[in-house]
N, C-alpha and C positions, 0 to 999 in steps of 0.2 A: 506493499501500502505507501503512494504516494504522498504525505503531509503536503503541506502548508509551511511556510514558517508561522508564526505569531503572531508577531505584525503584520500579512499577505494575507492572514483571513482576516484576521476584525478590520482591516480592511474593504475590504470584498464584501463582510457576512454588513457593518454600515452601508456602499452604495445596495448592495440591495435591501440593506428595509428601505433606506431613502424612495425607490424603485414600488417598494409593496408602499410608500405615502403616496405616489407620485398614480397610483393604477389608483390607487381608493379614489383622492380627488381628480379623479377625470368620472369613476363610477358615480365622483356624486355632479358632475357639473353633468352626465350624459341626464343623470335623474331627473334634474332642479329643471330640467327642459332649457342647457343651456345653450347660446349662437352655438350650430356648426363652426363654422369656423374658428373660435374659440377651443371644443373639443378637438378638433384635428391637429393645431399646433399641441397643445398637448398629445396629444398621441405619438405627435411626431417628436417629443420633446422623452418619452419613455421609451422610447424606441433608441435615441440617440442615446437615454445615457445604461441602456440593456445590451448596449455593442456596447460600451463603456467599458462597465463592465466583461463582457465579457472578453474585450482584448485583455484588461488586466490581471484573471482568471485564468489565458491563456498564458501568457508574460510569468506567472507567478508557478502558472503549474511547471509547463521547461524550463526555465530555472529549478525547480524542483528534480524537474527529472534529469534533469546533468550535475546534477549529485550523483548520479543514479549510475546502476555495470547500461555503458553503453549500449546496450540491445534493445533494453527501458524506453531508454531515450527515442534510438529509432523510431521503432514500435510508440511511441506518445507522439512522436509527430509527423507518424505517418494518420494516428488515431486523428490528429488535431487538422490536417489534408482535407481527409476525409472529410469532414464537417463542413470547413468548408466549402469543397467543390458543391453540399447539397443546400450550404444557406445561398448560394451565387445566385 
Protein backbone atom coordinates (compact mmCIF):
# COMPACT_ATOMS: atom_id res chain seq x y z
CA UNK A 1 0.00 0.00 0.00
CA UNK A 2 1.28 3.45 -0.89
CA UNK A 3 0.52 6.22 1.58
CA UNK A 4 0.73 9.94 1.09
CA UNK A 5 2.85 12.01 3.40
CA UNK A 6 0.89 13.38 6.34
CA UNK A 7 1.15 16.91 4.91
CA UNK A 8 -0.06 15.85 1.46
CA UNK A 9 -2.91 13.84 2.96
CA UNK A 10 -4.08 16.79 5.07
CA UNK A 11 -3.84 19.19 2.13
CA UNK A 12 -5.80 16.84 -0.13
CA UNK A 13 -8.50 16.34 2.52
CA UNK A 14 -8.82 20.13 2.95
CA UNK A 15 -9.27 20.49 -0.82
CA UNK A 16 -11.92 17.77 -0.87
CA UNK A 17 -13.82 19.37 2.00
CA UNK A 18 -13.84 22.69 0.13
CA UNK A 19 -15.17 20.88 -2.94
CA UNK A 20 -17.89 19.29 -0.82
CA UNK A 21 -18.86 22.75 0.43
CA UNK A 22 -18.95 24.07 -3.12
CA UNK A 23 -21.18 21.16 -4.18
CA UNK A 24 -23.57 21.85 -1.31
CA UNK A 25 -23.61 25.51 -2.34
CA UNK A 26 -24.50 24.63 -5.93
CA UNK A 27 -27.22 22.29 -4.69
CA UNK A 28 -28.63 25.12 -2.57
CA UNK A 29 -28.54 27.47 -5.57
CA UNK A 30 -30.50 24.98 -7.66
CA UNK A 31 -33.10 24.47 -4.92
CA UNK A 32 -33.47 28.25 -4.60
CA UNK A 33 -34.01 28.58 -8.34
CA UNK A 34 -31.00 30.84 -8.85
CA UNK A 35 -30.13 32.18 -12.28
CA UNK A 36 -28.83 29.49 -14.63
CA UNK A 37 -25.71 31.52 -15.46
CA UNK A 38 -24.77 31.69 -11.77
CA UNK A 39 -25.32 27.95 -11.34
CA UNK A 40 -23.24 27.13 -14.41
CA UNK A 41 -20.43 29.41 -13.27
CA UNK A 42 -20.35 27.68 -9.90
CA UNK A 43 -20.41 24.26 -11.55
CA UNK A 44 -17.44 25.31 -13.69
CA UNK A 45 -15.63 26.45 -10.53
CA UNK A 46 -16.46 23.12 -8.88
CA UNK A 47 -15.09 21.24 -11.88
CA UNK A 48 -11.90 23.31 -11.83
CA UNK A 49 -11.44 22.67 -8.10
CA UNK A 50 -11.91 18.92 -8.61
CA UNK A 51 -9.38 18.98 -11.44
CA UNK A 52 -6.86 20.79 -9.26
CA UNK A 53 -7.41 18.23 -6.48
CA UNK A 54 -6.82 15.47 -9.04
CA UNK A 55 -3.57 17.08 -10.18
CA UNK A 56 -2.40 17.55 -6.60
CA UNK A 57 -3.23 13.94 -5.71
CA UNK A 58 -1.50 12.70 -8.86
CA UNK A 59 1.71 14.53 -8.02
CA UNK A 60 1.60 13.42 -4.40
CA UNK A 61 0.96 9.76 -5.23
CA UNK A 62 3.63 9.70 -7.92
CA UNK A 63 6.12 11.17 -5.46
CA UNK A 64 5.13 8.50 -2.95
CA UNK A 65 5.52 5.81 -5.62
CA UNK A 66 8.95 7.11 -6.61
CA UNK A 67 10.19 6.11 -3.18
CA UNK A 68 9.00 2.55 -3.78
CA UNK A 69 10.47 -0.08 -6.06
CA UNK A 70 10.72 0.75 -9.80
CA UNK A 71 8.13 -1.83 -10.85
CA UNK A 72 5.47 -0.23 -8.65
CA UNK A 73 6.42 3.21 -9.96
CA UNK A 74 6.01 2.11 -13.56
CA UNK A 75 2.66 0.46 -12.79
CA UNK A 76 1.45 3.61 -11.03
CA UNK A 77 2.42 5.75 -14.00
CA UNK A 78 0.69 3.32 -16.37
CA UNK A 79 -2.48 3.49 -14.29
CA UNK A 80 -2.30 7.28 -14.27
CA UNK A 81 -1.90 7.43 -18.04
CA UNK A 82 -4.88 5.11 -18.50
CA UNK A 83 -6.97 7.27 -16.19
CA UNK A 84 -6.00 10.41 -18.09
CA UNK A 85 -6.84 8.71 -21.39
CA UNK A 86 -10.33 7.84 -20.16
CA UNK A 87 -10.91 11.39 -18.93
CA UNK A 88 -10.09 13.01 -22.26
